[in-house]
N, C-alpha and C positions, 0 to 999 in steps of 0.2 A: 546561606545557600544562594547561589546565583541562578536566576531563572531566565534572564535574557541579557544579551550584550549588544550595544550599538556602538560602532566605531568605524575605523577605516582598516581596510585589508593591508596587512604588512607583508606577510609571505604565505604562499599556499604550497604545501608539500603533498606527498602521496596520500597521506591519511589524515591530515590536519591542516588547520589554518591558524595563523597568529593574527589576532584582531587587536589593533591599537585603540585603546579606550582612554583618552586623555593622558597619553604618554605611558600607559601601562599595557604591556603585551600579554594578552590572554591566549593560551593555546587551547583550541577546541578540536577534538577528534570528530570527524564527520564522515558520512557515507559518500560514495562516489557521486551520487546525484546532487547532493548538497554542494560538494566542492566544485562540481562542474557549473553550477548555477551562480557561483560567486563572481563579483566584478573583479577588475584588475587591481593591482597594487595601488594604494593611495586613494581608492574610491570607497564611498560609504557602504556599509553592510550591517545587517542585523541578524542575529542568530538566537533562536530559542535554545536554552541551555538545560541540560540535565547534569547535576553536580554529584559526583561520586566521591565520598570521603572514606578513605581507608587509613589504617594505622600508619602505613608507609607511604601514602601518596594521596594527592587530591587530583582528580581527573575531570575535565569538562568535556561533555559531548554536545556537539552543536547540530541544530536542525533548522531547515528552512521554514517550517511551520509548527504550530503547536500540535496539530494533528499527527504530524510525523513523529514528534516526541512522544505523544500518547501511545502510538503503535510500538515504539521502541520499548516503552515500559511494559505494555501488554505482552509483547513477545517473550519477555524475560520471565513471565509467569509459567511458561511452558517448561516442562522438565528437560534439562540438558541444554537449555538456551541461555547463554550469558550475554554480556554486553557486546562482545565481539561479533557473535552470530547475529544478534538482533540488529546491530548497526549494518552488517552486510546485507540483511534482508531489506531494511528500509532504504539502503543505499542502492539497491538494485531495482526494487519495485516501488512504484508510486503508491500512495495510500489507497487509491482507487483500485489499482491492479491487485494489491494485497488483499483487499476486501473481496474482490471477485474470486481470487484464487481460493480463499477460505470458503466462500459461499459455494463454489463449484467443486470443493474438495479436490482441487488441482494441485497435488503435491509436486508434480513436475515443474510447474511454474515457480513455486517457492524454492525448489532445489536449484534454480538458476543462480541463486545468490552464492558467492564464493564461500566455501567452507561448510555449506549446508548439504548434507548427504540425504539420501532417500528416507532413511529412518527418522531423522530430525524433521524433515519436511512433512512427513506423514503425521508426526506428533503435533506439529504446529497447526495443520488444517483440522485435525481431529479435536484437539483440546480447545481451540478457539472458536469453533463453529457456533457455539451458543453465547459467546461473549463478544464477538466481533461487531455485531450490529450497533452496539452502543458507541463504537469508535468509527462508524462509517458515516456519521452525520445524519441529522434527523431526516433530511430529504431522501437519503439513500436506504433507510431501514426497510421500507416496503420492497424495494428492488432487491435488497439483500435476501430477504425471505424467499422471494420467487426464485432467485438464482440458486439458493440452497436446495430448493425442491428439485430444480433441474439437475444439480450436482448429485443428489441422492436418488435420482431416478423416480421420484414420486410426483412430478409435475403432471398436470392434466395432459391428455394425449395431444390436443391441438397445439399446446405450448411446446411440448417435446418435439412434435413433428416440425414446427416452425424453426426451432433451433437446429434440428438435424438438416433441414433444407438449406439454411444459411451456411452451415458448416460445409455441406456438399458443394456450395457455390464458391468455396475457397476462403471463407472467413474463419478466424480462429474461434474456438469454443467460447472464449471470454467475450469477443466482439459479438458473436451471435446471441449469447445469453443477455448481454447488455441491451442489444437492439430489440430483442423480443420483450424484455422487461419494460422498455419504453413503450413498445407497441401495446402491451397489455394495459399499461397505465392510461393510454389514449383510447383504446377500443373496448376495454373491459375484459374480465377473465373468461367470459362466455363467447368471445369472438372466435370465429373459425380460423383454422391454420392459414388459409389463403389470405385472410385479412392481416393476420399477424406477420406473415412473410412480406406482404406489400409494405406495411408500415415499418417493419424492421429494415427493409432495404432503403426506405426513405430516410430513416434515422442514420443509417450507415453512410449515406451519400452526403450528409451535411458536413 
């Protein structure tokens, strides 16, 4: 199994890159975000690899980070989600945005990925809501839990009010929830909504 490749970029196509590793060209299929982040031809690059071996083929999938690859694997545990759909999701959303979408049960955000319809997006956010925290990074687990409370409508009133106020000011639900989560971490869960709004705006201005 191939887990990581380091080499030089040979060619970049619409859905894959050929990486030259000591004279051997490895073709790795990548999401749009990973392809866009690659350097030019002849420059050094490294990809984390997921290797698929089938009776009729061997296919490599490339990712900019191990976390992105972990999400690719996790997404395929959802019914009806194969490698193509999982790659489209991680190619459209960053790992942080994907975690936020699941925490907030935001199927619309997931459905932004090409080939992901409303039903599949709904299954992704529903089936992964209890499993995603482990893939969000240790520092983000607490924030993930709070955002999930916001998404499920069970967050304490001051927190919900603060999120609503920031959304009314023009911020997206994801931005508002992230800012309020940071504010709660700083001020505590018992802080009034006015404090959370003030700290949330401060976080958004950074």
